[in-house]
PDBQT receptor file of N, H, CA, C and O in Angstrom, charges set to zero:
ATOM      1  N   MET A   1       2.098 -27.212  23.789  1.00  0.00    +0.000 N 
ATOM      2  CA  MET A   1       2.915 -26.115  24.225  1.00  0.00    +0.000 C 
ATOM      3  C   MET A   1       3.949 -26.636  25.221  1.00  0.00    +0.000 C 
ATOM      4  O   MET A   1       3.593 -27.352  26.157  1.00  0.00    +0.000 OA
ATOM      5  N   PRO A   2       5.224 -26.287  25.034  1.00  0.00    +0.000 N 
ATOM      6  CA  PRO A   2       6.257 -26.763  25.957  1.00  0.00    +0.000 C 
ATOM      7  C   PRO A   2       6.041 -26.249  27.379  1.00  0.00    +0.000 C 
ATOM      8  O   PRO A   2       5.314 -25.282  27.604  1.00  0.00    +0.000 OA
ATOM      9  N   LEU A   3       6.676 -26.903  28.306  1.00  0.00    +0.000 N 
ATOM     10  H   LEU A   3       7.267 -27.688  28.123  1.00  0.00    +0.000 HD
ATOM     11  CA  LEU A   3       6.526 -26.558  29.725  1.00  0.00    +0.000 C 
ATOM     12  C   LEU A   3       7.095 -25.180  30.031  1.00  0.00    +0.000 C 
ATOM     13  O   LEU A   3       6.498 -24.421  30.795  1.00  0.00    +0.000 OA
ATOM     14  N   PHE A   4       8.246 -24.845  29.441  1.00  0.00    +0.000 N 
ATOM     15  H   PHE A   4       8.731 -25.461  28.820  1.00  0.00    +0.000 HD
ATOM     16  CA  PHE A   4       8.885 -23.563  29.721  1.00  0.00    +0.000 C 
ATOM     17  C   PHE A   4       8.772 -22.632  28.517  1.00  0.00    +0.000 C 
ATOM     18  O   PHE A   4       9.768 -22.080  28.051  1.00  0.00    +0.000 OA
ATOM     19  N   TRP A   5       7.557 -22.467  28.027  1.00  0.00    +0.000 N 
ATOM     20  H   TRP A   5       6.748 -22.916  28.406  1.00  0.00    +0.000 HD
ATOM     21  CA  TRP A   5       7.324 -21.636  26.851  1.00  0.00    +0.000 C 
ATOM     22  C   TRP A   5       7.387 -20.161  27.228  1.00  0.00    +0.000 C 
ATOM     23  O   TRP A   5       6.790 -19.728  28.213  1.00  0.00    +0.000 OA
ATOM     24  N   LYS A   6       8.116 -19.406  26.428  1.00  0.00    +0.000 N 
ATOM     25  H   LYS A   6       8.601 -19.758  25.628  1.00  0.00    +0.000 HD
ATOM     26  CA  LYS A   6       8.258 -17.970  26.676  1.00  0.00    +0.000 C 
ATOM     27  C   LYS A   6       7.726 -17.237  25.448  1.00  0.00    +0.000 C 
ATOM     28  O   LYS A   6       8.148 -17.534  24.331  1.00  0.00    +0.000 OA
ATOM     29  N   PRO A   7       6.807 -16.284  25.630  1.00  0.00    +0.000 N 
ATOM     30  CA  PRO A   7       6.287 -15.567  24.462  1.00  0.00    +0.000 C 
ATOM     31  C   PRO A   7       7.402 -14.804  23.754  1.00  0.00    +0.000 C 
ATOM     32  O   PRO A   7       8.220 -14.144  24.395  1.00  0.00    +0.000 OA
ATOM     33  N   TYR A   8       7.426 -14.900  22.434  1.00  0.00    +0.000 N 
ATOM     34  H   TYR A   8       6.762 -15.437  21.913  1.00  0.00    +0.000 HD
ATOM     35  CA  TYR A   8       8.490 -14.293  21.644  1.00  0.00    +0.000 C 
ATOM     36  C   TYR A   8       7.954 -13.082  20.897  1.00  0.00    +0.000 C 
ATOM     37  O   TYR A   8       6.876 -13.134  20.306  1.00  0.00    +0.000 OA
ATOM     38  N   LYS A   9       8.713 -11.994  20.927  1.00  0.00    +0.000 N 
ATOM     39  H   LYS A   9       9.589 -11.952  21.408  1.00  0.00    +0.000 HD
ATOM     40  CA  LYS A   9       8.414 -10.816  20.133  1.00  0.00    +0.000 C 
ATOM     41  C   LYS A   9       9.671 -10.478  19.350  1.00  0.00    +0.000 C 
ATOM     42  O   LYS A   9      10.755 -10.344  19.919  1.00  0.00    +0.000 OA
ATOM     43  N   SER A  10       9.517 -10.343  18.053  1.00  0.00    +0.000 N 
ATOM     44  H   SER A  10       8.637 -10.452  17.591  1.00  0.00    +0.000 HD
ATOM     45  CA  SER A  10      10.669 -10.041  17.215  1.00  0.00    +0.000 C 
ATOM     46  C   SER A  10      11.152  -8.614  17.481  1.00  0.00    +0.000 C 
ATOM     47  O   SER A  10      10.459  -7.808  18.101  1.00  0.00    +0.000 OA
ATOM     48  N   GLU A  11      12.350  -8.330  16.998  1.00  0.00    +0.000 N 
ATOM     49  H   GLU A  11      12.914  -8.985  16.494  1.00  0.00    +0.000 HD
ATOM     50  CA  GLU A  11      12.898  -6.990  17.173  1.00  0.00    +0.000 C 
ATOM     51  C   GLU A  11      12.058  -5.964  16.431  1.00  0.00    +0.000 C 
ATOM     52  O   GLU A  11      11.896  -4.838  16.900  1.00  0.00    +0.000 OA
ATOM     53  N   ALA A  12      11.526  -6.340  15.285  1.00  0.00    +0.000 N 
ATOM     54  H   ALA A  12      11.658  -7.255  14.903  1.00  0.00    +0.000 HD
ATOM     55  CA  ALA A  12      10.684  -5.424  14.513  1.00  0.00    +0.000 C 
ATOM     56  C   ALA A  12       9.407  -5.091  15.288  1.00  0.00    +0.000 C 
ATOM     57  O   ALA A  12       8.990  -3.933  15.335  1.00  0.00    +0.000 OA
ATOM     58  N   THR A  13       8.792  -6.100  15.890  1.00  0.00    +0.000 N 
ATOM     59  H   THR A  13       9.130  -7.040  15.851  1.00  0.00    +0.000 HD
ATOM     60  CA  THR A  13       7.581  -5.873  16.675  1.00  0.00    +0.000 C 
ATOM     61  C   THR A  13       7.878  -4.997  17.884  1.00  0.00    +0.000 C 
ATOM     62  O   THR A  13       7.101  -4.100  18.210  1.00  0.00    +0.000 OA
ATOM     63  N   GLN A  14       8.983  -5.252  18.539  1.00  0.00    +0.000 N 
ATOM     64  H   GLN A  14       9.614  -5.981  18.274  1.00  0.00    +0.000 HD
ATOM     65  CA  GLN A  14       9.366  -4.427  19.688  1.00  0.00    +0.000 C 
ATOM     66  C   GLN A  14       9.611  -2.980  19.267  1.00  0.00    +0.000 C 
ATOM     67  O   GLN A  14       9.215  -2.052  19.973  1.00  0.00    +0.000 OA
ATOM     68  N   PHE A  15      10.259  -2.787  18.128  1.00  0.00    +0.000 N 
ATOM     69  H   PHE A  15      10.580  -3.540  17.555  1.00  0.00    +0.000 HD
ATOM     70  CA  PHE A  15      10.524  -1.446  17.632  1.00  0.00    +0.000 C 
ATOM     71  C   PHE A  15       9.222  -0.702  17.349  1.00  0.00    +0.000 C 
ATOM     72  O   PHE A  15       9.071   0.459  17.732  1.00  0.00    +0.000 OA
ATOM     73  N   ILE A  16       8.281  -1.370  16.679  1.00  0.00    +0.000 N 
ATOM     74  H   ILE A  16       8.404  -2.313  16.368  1.00  0.00    +0.000 HD
ATOM     75  CA  ILE A  16       7.015  -0.731  16.339  1.00  0.00    +0.000 C 
ATOM     76  C   ILE A  16       6.224  -0.386  17.602  1.00  0.00    +0.000 C 
ATOM     77  O   ILE A  16       5.644   0.695  17.693  1.00  0.00    +0.000 OA
ATOM     78  N   GLU A  17       6.200  -1.288  18.563  1.00  0.00    +0.000 N 
ATOM     79  H   GLU A  17       6.671  -2.167  18.488  1.00  0.00    +0.000 HD
ATOM     80  CA  GLU A  17       5.497  -1.011  19.815  1.00  0.00    +0.000 C 
ATOM     81  C   GLU A  17       6.138   0.160  20.551  1.00  0.00    +0.000 C 
ATOM     82  O   GLU A  17       5.430   0.995  21.114  1.00  0.00    +0.000 OA
ATOM     83  N   GLN A  18       7.462   0.231  20.554  1.00  0.00    +0.000 N 
ATOM     84  H   GLN A  18       8.037  -0.448  20.097  1.00  0.00    +0.000 HD
ATOM     85  CA  GLN A  18       8.167   1.332  21.201  1.00  0.00    +0.000 C 
ATOM     86  C   GLN A  18       7.879   2.655  20.487  1.00  0.00    +0.000 C 
ATOM     87  O   GLN A  18       7.670   3.684  21.131  1.00  0.00    +0.000 OA
ATOM     88  N   LEU A  19       7.868   2.620  19.155  1.00  0.00    +0.000 N 
ATOM     89  H   LEU A  19       8.037   1.784  18.632  1.00  0.00    +0.000 HD
ATOM     90  CA  LEU A  19       7.592   3.812  18.360  1.00  0.00    +0.000 C 
ATOM     91  C   LEU A  19       6.174   4.316  18.617  1.00  0.00    +0.000 C 
ATOM     92  O   LEU A  19       5.960   5.520  18.759  1.00  0.00    +0.000 OA
ATOM     93  N   LYS A  20       5.204   3.399  18.678  1.00  0.00    +0.000 N 
ATOM     94  H   LYS A  20       5.378   2.421  18.563  1.00  0.00    +0.000 HD
ATOM     95  CA  LYS A  20       3.825   3.793  18.954  1.00  0.00    +0.000 C 
ATOM     96  C   LYS A  20       3.664   4.340  20.370  1.00  0.00    +0.000 C 
ATOM     97  O   LYS A  20       2.834   5.218  20.605  1.00  0.00    +0.000 OA
ATOM     98  N   ALA A  21       4.450   3.828  21.309  1.00  0.00    +0.000 N 
ATOM     99  H   ALA A  21       5.124   3.115  21.118  1.00  0.00    +0.000 HD
ATOM    100  CA  ALA A  21       4.389   4.343  22.673  1.00  0.00    +0.000 C 
ATOM    101  C   ALA A  21       4.972   5.753  22.749  1.00  0.00    +0.000 C 
ATOM    102  O   ALA A  21       4.471   6.596  23.493  1.00  0.00    +0.000 OA
ATOM    103  N   GLN A  22       6.033   6.008  21.978  1.00  0.00    +0.000 N 
ATOM    104  H   GLN A  22       6.440   5.323  21.373  1.00  0.00    +0.000 HD
ATOM    105  CA  GLN A  22       6.653   7.331  21.979  1.00  0.00    +0.000 C 
ATOM    106  C   GLN A  22       5.800   8.356  21.240  1.00  0.00    +0.000 C 
ATOM    107  O   GLN A  22       5.726   9.514  21.649  1.00  0.00    +0.000 OA
ATOM    108  N   ARG A  23       5.163   7.937  20.162  1.00  0.00    +0.000 N 
ATOM    109  H   ARG A  23       5.224   6.996  19.830  1.00  0.00    +0.000 HD
ATOM    110  CA  ARG A  23       4.352   8.846  19.341  1.00  0.00    +0.000 C 
ATOM    111  C   ARG A  23       2.940   8.286  19.221  1.00  0.00    +0.000 C 
ATOM    112  O   ARG A  23       2.641   7.566  18.268  1.00  0.00    +0.000 OA
ATOM    113  N   PRO A  24       2.070   8.605  20.174  1.00  0.00    +0.000 N 
ATOM    114  CA  PRO A  24       0.717   8.046  20.145  1.00  0.00    +0.000 C 
ATOM    115  C   PRO A  24      -0.123   8.522  18.955  1.00  0.00    +0.000 C 
ATOM    116  O   PRO A  24      -1.126   7.889  18.625  1.00  0.00    +0.000 OA
ATOM    117  N   THR A  25       0.262   9.611  18.314  1.00  0.00    +0.000 N 
ATOM    118  H   THR A  25       1.077  10.125  18.582  1.00  0.00    +0.000 HD
ATOM    119  CA  THR A  25      -0.507  10.120  17.176  1.00  0.00    +0.000 C 
ATOM    120  C   THR A  25      -0.021   9.556  15.848  1.00  0.00    +0.000 C 
ATOM    121  O   THR A  25      -0.479   9.989  14.791  1.00  0.00    +0.000 OA
ATOM    122  N   LEU A  26       0.885   8.612  15.886  1.00  0.00    +0.000 N 
ATOM    123  H   LEU A  26       1.257   8.261  16.745  1.00  0.00    +0.000 HD
ATOM    124  CA  LEU A  26       1.491   8.081  14.673  1.00  0.00    +0.000 C 
ATOM    125  C   LEU A  26       0.460   7.477  13.714  1.00  0.00    +0.000 C 
ATOM    126  O   LEU A  26       0.497   7.760  12.517  1.00  0.00    +0.000 OA
ATOM    127  N   GLU A  27      -0.443   6.663  14.216  1.00  0.00    +0.000 N 
ATOM    128  H   GLU A  27      -0.473   6.432  15.189  1.00  0.00    +0.000 HD
ATOM    129  CA  GLU A  27      -1.428   6.025  13.348  1.00  0.00    +0.000 C 
ATOM    130  C   GLU A  27      -2.360   7.049  12.721  1.00  0.00    +0.000 C 
ATOM    131  O   GLU A  27      -2.728   6.913  11.554  1.00  0.00    +0.000 OA
ATOM    132  N   ALA A  28      -2.749   8.074  13.479  1.00  0.00    +0.000 N 
ATOM    133  H   ALA A  28      -2.450   8.184  14.426  1.00  0.00    +0.000 HD
ATOM    134  CA  ALA A  28      -3.613   9.117  12.920  1.00  0.00    +0.000 C 
ATOM    135  C   ALA A  28      -2.874   9.883  11.823  1.00  0.00    +0.000 C 
ATOM    136  O   ALA A  28      -3.473  10.249  10.812  1.00  0.00    +0.000 OA
ATOM    137  N   GLU A  29      -1.576  10.125  12.015  1.00  0.00    +0.000 N 
ATOM    138  H   GLU A  29      -1.089   9.827  12.836  1.00  0.00    +0.000 HD
ATOM    139  CA  GLU A  29      -0.775  10.806  11.001  1.00  0.00    +0.000 C 
ATOM    140  C   GLU A  29      -0.675   9.953   9.735  1.00  0.00    +0.000 C 
ATOM    141  O   GLU A  29      -0.757  10.478   8.624  1.00  0.00    +0.000 OA
ATOM    142  N   GLN A  30      -0.502   8.657   9.900  1.00  0.00    +0.000 N 
ATOM    143  H   GLN A  30      -0.436   8.231  10.802  1.00  0.00    +0.000 HD
ATOM    144  CA  GLN A  30      -0.426   7.760   8.759  1.00  0.00    +0.000 C 
ATOM    145  C   GLN A  30      -1.745   7.743   7.988  1.00  0.00    +0.000 C 
ATOM    146  O   GLN A  30      -1.747   7.769   6.757  1.00  0.00    +0.000 OA
ATOM    147  N   ARG A  31      -2.868   7.700   8.710  1.00  0.00    +0.000 N 
ATOM    148  H   ARG A  31      -2.867   7.679   9.709  1.00  0.00    +0.000 HD
ATOM    149  CA  ARG A  31      -4.169   7.707   8.043  1.00  0.00    +0.000 C 
ATOM    150  C   ARG A  31      -4.403   9.016   7.298  1.00  0.00    +0.000 C 
ATOM    151  O   ARG A  31      -4.967   9.012   6.204  1.00  0.00    +0.000 OA
ATOM    152  N   ALA A  32      -3.975  10.138   7.879  1.00  0.00    +0.000 N 
ATOM    153  H   ALA A  32      -3.517  10.141   8.768  1.00  0.00    +0.000 HD
ATOM    154  CA  ALA A  32      -4.129  11.437   7.220  1.00  0.00    +0.000 C 
ATOM    155  C   ALA A  32      -3.272  11.489   5.953  1.00  0.00    +0.000 C 
ATOM    156  O   ALA A  32      -3.718  12.013   4.933  1.00  0.00    +0.000 OA
ATOM    157  N   GLY A  33      -2.064  10.960   6.003  1.00  0.00    +0.000 N 
ATOM    158  H   GLY A  33      -1.701  10.535   6.832  1.00  0.00    +0.000 HD
ATOM    159  CA  GLY A  33      -1.206  10.925   4.835  1.00  0.00    +0.000 C 
ATOM    160  C   GLY A  33      -1.773  10.038   3.742  1.00  0.00    +0.000 C 
ATOM    161  O   GLY A  33      -1.692  10.371   2.560  1.00  0.00    +0.000 OA
ATOM    162  N   ARG A  34      -2.337   8.929   4.130  1.00  0.00    +0.000 N 
ATOM    163  H   ARG A  34      -2.402   8.659   5.090  1.00  0.00    +0.000 HD
ATOM    164  CA  ARG A  34      -2.949   8.033   3.142  1.00  0.00    +0.000 C 
ATOM    165  C   ARG A  34      -4.149   8.702   2.493  1.00  0.00    +0.000 C 
ATOM    166  O   ARG A  34      -4.366   8.559   1.290  1.00  0.00    +0.000 OA
ATOM    167  N   ALA A  35      -4.925   9.427   3.277  1.00  0.00    +0.000 N 
ATOM    168  H   ALA A  35      -4.749   9.542   4.255  1.00  0.00    +0.000 HD
ATOM    169  CA  ALA A  35      -6.115  10.089   2.746  1.00  0.00    +0.000 C 
ATOM    170  C   ALA A  35      -5.744  11.134   1.703  1.00  0.00    +0.000 C 
ATOM    171  O   ALA A  35      -6.515  11.378   0.774  1.00  0.00    +0.000 OA
ATOM    172  N   LEU A  36      -4.578  11.755   1.841  1.00  0.00    +0.000 N 
ATOM    173  H   LEU A  36      -3.952  11.558   2.596  1.00  0.00    +0.000 HD
ATOM    174  CA  LEU A  36      -4.156  12.767   0.875  1.00  0.00    +0.000 C 
ATOM    175  C   LEU A  36      -3.959  12.169  -0.511  1.00  0.00    +0.000 C 
ATOM    176  O   LEU A  36      -4.307  12.798  -1.511  1.00  0.00    +0.000 OA
ATOM    177  N   LEU A  37      -3.409  10.972  -0.583  1.00  0.00    +0.000 N 
ATOM    178  H   LEU A  37      -3.127  10.461   0.229  1.00  0.00    +0.000 HD
ATOM    179  CA  LEU A  37      -3.025  10.408  -1.867  1.00  0.00    +0.000 C 
ATOM    180  C   LEU A  37      -3.949   9.317  -2.384  1.00  0.00    +0.000 C 
ATOM    181  O   LEU A  37      -4.163   9.226  -3.593  1.00  0.00    +0.000 OA
ATOM    182  N   TRP A  38      -4.498   8.496  -1.518  1.00  0.00    +0.000 N 
ATOM    183  H   TRP A  38      -4.324   8.570  -0.536  1.00  0.00    +0.000 HD
ATOM    184  CA  TRP A  38      -5.156   7.285  -1.981  1.00  0.00    +0.000 C 
ATOM    185  C   TRP A  38      -6.656   7.261  -1.760  1.00  0.00    +0.000 C 
ATOM    186  O   TRP A  38      -7.390   6.784  -2.625  1.00  0.00    +0.000 OA
ATOM    187  N   ASP A  39      -7.125   7.749  -0.657  1.00  0.00    +0.000 N 
ATOM    188  H   ASP A  39      -6.529   8.137   0.046  1.00  0.00    +0.000 HD
ATOM    189  CA  ASP A  39      -8.536   7.625  -0.320  1.00  0.00    +0.000 C 
ATOM    190  C   ASP A  39      -9.325   8.791  -0.910  1.00  0.00    +0.000 C 
ATOM    191  O   ASP A  39      -9.770   9.683  -0.188  1.00  0.00    +0.000 OA
ATOM    192  N   ARG A  40      -9.491   8.771  -2.224  1.00  0.00    +0.000 N 
ATOM    193  H   ARG A  40      -9.129   8.046  -2.811  1.00  0.00    +0.000 HD
ATOM    194  CA  ARG A  40     -10.221   9.832  -2.908  1.00  0.00    +0.000 C 
ATOM    195  C   ARG A  40     -11.289   9.218  -3.797  1.00  0.00    +0.000 C 
ATOM    196  O   ARG A  40     -11.200   8.060  -4.205  1.00  0.00    +0.000 OA
ATOM    197  N   GLU A  41     -12.298  10.024  -4.085  1.00  0.00    +0.000 N 
ATOM    198  H   GLU A  41     -12.370  10.965  -3.754  1.00  0.00    +0.000 HD
ATOM    199  CA  GLU A  41     -13.331   9.586  -5.015  1.00  0.00    +0.000 C 
ATOM    200  C   GLU A  41     -12.742   9.549  -6.421  1.00  0.00    +0.000 C 
ATOM    201  O   GLU A  41     -11.940  10.409  -6.787  1.00  0.00    +0.000 OA
ATOM    202  N   GLN A  42     -13.136   8.566  -7.196  1.00  0.00    +0.000 N 
ATOM    203  H   GLN A  42     -13.788   7.868  -6.899  1.00  0.00    +0.000 HD
ATOM    204  CA  GLN A  42     -12.641   8.414  -8.558  1.00  0.00    +0.000 C 
ATOM    205  C   GLN A  42     -13.588   9.105  -9.533  1.00  0.00    +0.000 C 
ATOM    206  O   GLN A  42     -14.808   9.041  -9.379  1.00  0.00    +0.000 OA
ATOM    207  N   ASP A  43     -13.014   9.767 -10.536  1.00  0.00    +0.000 N 
ATOM    208  H   ASP A  43     -12.024   9.818 -10.660  1.00  0.00    +0.000 HD
ATOM    209  CA  ASP A  43     -13.794  10.401 -11.588  1.00  0.00    +0.000 C 
ATOM    210  C   ASP A  43     -14.089   9.340 -12.654  1.00  0.00    +0.000 C 
ATOM    211  O   ASP A  43     -13.220   8.999 -13.457  1.00  0.00    +0.000 OA
ATOM    212  N   ARG A  44     -15.297   8.832 -12.653  1.00  0.00    +0.000 N 
ATOM    213  H   ARG A  44     -16.003   9.109 -12.001  1.00  0.00    +0.000 HD
ATOM    214  CA  ARG A  44     -15.639   7.707 -13.527  1.00  0.00    +0.000 C 
ATOM    215  C   ARG A  44     -15.671   8.103 -14.995  1.00  0.00    +0.000 C 
ATOM    216  O   ARG A  44     -15.358   7.277 -15.853  1.00  0.00    +0.000 OA
ATOM    217  N   THR A  45     -16.036   9.330 -15.307  1.00  0.00    +0.000 N 
ATOM    218  H   THR A  45     -16.290  10.001 -14.611  1.00  0.00    +0.000 HD
ATOM    219  CA  THR A  45     -16.049   9.747 -16.716  1.00  0.00    +0.000 C 
ATOM    220  C   THR A  45     -14.630   9.840 -17.251  1.00  0.00    +0.000 C 
ATOM    221  O   THR A  45     -14.370   9.451 -18.389  1.00  0.00    +0.000 OA
ATOM    222  N   ALA A  46     -13.699  10.356 -16.435  1.00  0.00    +0.000 N 
ATOM    223  H   ALA A  46     -13.909  10.673 -15.510  1.00  0.00    +0.000 HD
ATOM    224  CA  ALA A  46     -12.307  10.417 -16.872  1.00  0.00    +0.000 C 
ATOM    225  C   ALA A  46     -11.742   9.012 -17.037  1.00  0.00    +0.000 C 
ATOM    226  O   ALA A  46     -11.009   8.747 -17.990  1.00  0.00    +0.000 OA
ATOM    227  N   GLN A  47     -12.074   8.115 -16.121  1.00  0.00    +0.000 N 
ATOM    228  H   GLN A  47     -12.669   8.331 -15.347  1.00  0.00    +0.000 HD
ATOM    229  CA  GLN A  47     -11.584   6.739 -16.208  1.00  0.00    +0.000 C 
ATOM    230  C   GLN A  47     -12.122   6.047 -17.453  1.00  0.00    +0.000 C 
ATOM    231  O   GLN A  47     -11.409   5.273 -18.091  1.00  0.00    +0.000 OA
ATOM    232  N   ALA A  48     -13.379   6.321 -17.800  1.00  0.00    +0.000 N 
ATOM    233  H   ALA A  48     -13.958   6.949 -17.281  1.00  0.00    +0.000 HD
ATOM    234  CA  ALA A  48     -13.952   5.731 -19.012  1.00  0.00    +0.000 C 
ATOM    235  C   ALA A  48     -13.211   6.248 -20.245  1.00  0.00    +0.000 C 
ATOM    236  O   ALA A  48     -12.961   5.490 -21.183  1.00  0.00    +0.000 OA
ATOM    237  N   GLY A  49     -12.858   7.539 -20.244  1.00  0.00    +0.000 N 
ATOM    238  H   GLY A  49     -13.061   8.154 -19.482  1.00  0.00    +0.000 HD
ATOM    239  CA  GLY A  49     -12.084   8.090 -21.354  1.00  0.00    +0.000 C 
ATOM    240  C   GLY A  49     -10.706   7.464 -21.457  1.00  0.00    +0.000 C 
ATOM    241  O   GLY A  49     -10.227   7.196 -22.559  1.00  0.00    +0.000 OA
ATOM    242  N   PHE A  50     -10.061   7.227 -20.319  1.00  0.00    +0.000 N 
ATOM    243  H   PHE A  50     -10.450   7.444 -19.424  1.00  0.00    +0.000 HD
ATOM    244  CA  PHE A  50      -8.744   6.574 -20.320  1.00  0.00    +0.000 C 
ATOM    245  C   PHE A  50      -8.853   5.157 -20.881  1.00  0.00    +0.000 C 
ATOM    246  O   PHE A  50      -7.987   4.713 -21.634  1.00  0.00    +0.000 OA
ATOM    247  N   ASP A  51      -9.921   4.451 -20.510  1.00  0.00    +0.000 N 
ATOM    248  H   ASP A  51     -10.625   4.811 -19.897  1.00  0.00    +0.000 HD
ATOM    249  CA  ASP A  51     -10.111   3.082 -20.991  1.00  0.00    +0.000 C 
ATOM    250  C   ASP A  51     -10.350   3.052 -22.503  1.00  0.00    +0.000 C 
ATOM    251  O   ASP A  51      -9.854   2.161 -23.193  1.00  0.00    +0.000 OA
ATOM    252  N   GLU A  52     -11.111   4.026 -23.017  1.00  0.00    +0.000 N 
ATOM    253  H   GLU A  52     -11.514   4.750 -22.457  1.00  0.00    +0.000 HD
ATOM    254  CA  GLU A  52     -11.372   4.081 -24.452  1.00  0.00    +0.000 C 
ATOM    255  C   GLU A  52     -10.110   4.412 -25.239  1.00  0.00    +0.000 C 
ATOM    256  O   GLU A  52      -9.939   3.936 -26.361  1.00  0.00    +0.000 OA
ATOM    257  N   ALA A  53      -9.235   5.213 -24.671  1.00  0.00    +0.000 N 
ATOM    258  H   ALA A  53      -9.374   5.600 -23.759  1.00  0.00    +0.000 HD
ATOM    259  CA  ALA A  53      -8.033   5.658 -25.373  1.00  0.00    +0.000 C 
ATOM    260  C   ALA A  53      -6.903   4.636 -25.317  1.00  0.00    +0.000 C 
ATOM    261  O   ALA A  53      -5.875   4.819 -25.969  1.00  0.00    +0.000 OA
ATOM    262  N   ARG A  54      -7.076   3.580 -24.560  1.00  0.00    +0.000 N 
ATOM    263  H   ARG A  54      -7.911   3.432 -24.030  1.00  0.00    +0.000 HD
ATOM    264  CA  ARG A  54      -6.018   2.584 -24.395  1.00  0.00    +0.000 C 
ATOM    265  C   ARG A  54      -5.753   1.856 -25.712  1.00  0.00    +0.000 C 
ATOM    266  O   ARG A  54      -6.680   1.428 -26.399  1.00  0.00    +0.000 OA
ATOM    267  N   VAL A  55      -4.477   1.726 -26.048  1.00  0.00    +0.000 N 
ATOM    268  H   VAL A  55      -3.724   2.074 -25.490  1.00  0.00    +0.000 HD
ATOM    269  CA  VAL A  55      -4.066   1.032 -27.263  1.00  0.00    +0.000 C 
ATOM    270  C   VAL A  55      -3.706  -0.397 -26.882  1.00  0.00    +0.000 C 
ATOM    271  O   VAL A  55      -2.941  -0.604 -25.940  1.00  0.00    +0.000 OA
ATOM    272  N   PRO A  56      -4.243  -1.392 -27.597  1.00  0.00    +0.000 N 
ATOM    273  CA  PRO A  56      -3.920  -2.770 -27.220  1.00  0.00    +0.000 C 
ATOM    274  C   PRO A  56      -2.433  -3.069 -27.427  1.00  0.00    +0.000 C 
ATOM    275  O   PRO A  56      -1.822  -2.637 -28.405  1.00  0.00    +0.000 OA
ATOM    276  N   GLN A  57      -1.883  -3.806 -26.494  1.00  0.00    +0.000 N 
ATOM    277  H   GLN A  57      -2.379  -4.156 -25.700  1.00  0.00    +0.000 HD
ATOM    278  CA  GLN A  57      -0.468  -4.145 -26.542  1.00  0.00    +0.000 C 
ATOM    279  C   GLN A  57      -0.282  -5.406 -27.384  1.00  0.00    +0.000 C 
ATOM    280  O   GLN A  57      -1.078  -6.341 -27.301  1.00  0.00    +0.000 OA
ATOM    281  N   GLN A  58       0.767  -5.420 -28.186  1.00  0.00    +0.000 N 
ATOM    282  H   GLN A  58       1.414  -4.661 -28.254  1.00  0.00    +0.000 HD
ATOM    283  CA  GLN A  58       1.028  -6.599 -28.994  1.00  0.00    +0.000 C 
ATOM    284  C   GLN A  58       1.618  -7.709 -28.114  1.00  0.00    +0.000 C 
ATOM    285  O   GLN A  58       2.183  -7.423 -27.059  1.00  0.00    +0.000 OA
ATOM    286  N   PRO A  59       1.491  -8.969 -28.538  1.00  0.00    +0.000 N 
ATOM    287  CA  PRO A  59       1.903 -10.086 -27.697  1.00  0.00    +0.000 C 
ATOM    288  C   PRO A  59       3.364 -10.027 -27.256  1.00  0.00    +0.000 C 
ATOM    289  O   PRO A  59       3.675 -10.295 -26.096  1.00  0.00    +0.000 OA
ATOM    290  N   TYR A  60       4.259  -9.677 -28.182  1.00  0.00    +0.000 N 
ATOM    291  H   TYR A  60       4.006  -9.459 -29.125  1.00  0.00    +0.000 HD
ATOM    292  CA  TYR A  60       5.661  -9.559 -27.802  1.00  0.00    +0.000 C 
ATOM    293  C   TYR A  60       6.034  -8.096 -27.988  1.00  0.00    +0.000 C 
ATOM    294  O   TYR A  60       6.103  -7.603 -29.115  1.00  0.00    +0.000 OA
ATOM    295  N   VAL A  61       6.271  -7.415 -26.898  1.00  0.00    +0.000 N 
ATOM    296  H   VAL A  61       6.215  -7.815 -25.983  1.00  0.00    +0.000 HD
ATOM    297  CA  VAL A  61       6.390  -5.965 -26.890  1.00  0.00    +0.000 C 
ATOM    298  C   VAL A  61       7.563  -5.476 -27.736  1.00  0.00    +0.000 C 
ATOM    299  O   VAL A  61       7.435  -4.452 -28.407  1.00  0.00    +0.000 OA
ATOM    300  N   TYR A  62       8.669  -6.154 -27.729  1.00  0.00    +0.000 N 
ATOM    301  H   TYR A  62       8.773  -6.986 -27.184  1.00  0.00    +0.000 HD
ATOM    302  CA  TYR A  62       9.892  -5.636 -28.353  1.00  0.00    +0.000 C 
ATOM    303  C   TYR A  62       9.993  -5.967 -29.841  1.00  0.00    +0.000 C 
ATOM    304  O   TYR A  62      10.944  -5.541 -30.497  1.00  0.00    +0.000 OA
ATOM    305  N   GLN A  63       9.051  -6.705 -30.378  1.00  0.00    +0.000 N 
ATOM    306  H   GLN A  63       8.279  -7.051 -29.845  1.00  0.00    +0.000 HD
ATOM    307  CA  GLN A  63       9.102  -7.029 -31.802  1.00  0.00    +0.000 C 
ATOM    308  C   GLN A  63       8.438  -5.909 -32.600  1.00  0.00    +0.000 C 
ATOM    309  O   GLN A  63       7.315  -5.502 -32.301  1.00  0.00    +0.000 OA
ATOM    310  N   THR A  64       9.149  -5.412 -33.626  1.00  0.00    +0.000 N 
ATOM    311  H   THR A  64      10.061  -5.742 -33.869  1.00  0.00    +0.000 HD
ATOM    312  CA  THR A  64       8.591  -4.351 -34.439  1.00  0.00    +0.000 C 
ATOM    313  C   THR A  64       7.674  -4.930 -35.487  1.00  0.00    +0.000 C 
ATOM    314  O   THR A  64       7.799  -6.091 -35.878  1.00  0.00    +0.000 OA
ATOM    315  N   LYS A  65       6.751  -4.101 -35.938  1.00  0.00    +0.000 N 
ATOM    316  H   LYS A  65       6.650  -3.158 -35.621  1.00  0.00    +0.000 HD
ATOM    317  CA  LYS A  65       5.847  -4.550 -37.001  1.00  0.00    +0.000 C 
ATOM    318  C   LYS A  65       6.569  -4.410 -38.316  1.00  0.00    +0.000 C 
ATOM    319  O   LYS A  65       7.084  -3.338 -38.633  1.00  0.00    +0.000 OA
ATOM    320  N   ALA A  66       6.614  -5.485 -39.091  1.00  0.00    +0.000 N 
ATOM    321  H   ALA A  66       6.195  -6.356 -38.833  1.00  0.00    +0.000 HD
ATOM    322  CA  ALA A  66       7.335  -5.449 -40.373  1.00  0.00    +0.000 C 
ATOM    323  C   ALA A  66       6.400  -5.402 -41.535  1.00  0.00    +0.000 C 
ATOM    324  O   ALA A  66       6.843  -5.368 -42.683  1.00  0.00    +0.000 OA
TER     325      ALA A  66
């Protein structure tokens, strides 16, 4: 480590830290938003039906069957 080492924080890191200081509930809001769309139980029977209905893709997609 150099003698006159100064800790560096990028502008992006400074912005995020400032944003979190201004809005302390930001992370909780983000987690709530994620829970609405992504953190859900999966319906395994529906997924099995989707897997069975899948049509195999041909090796070269744009070539027509002659």
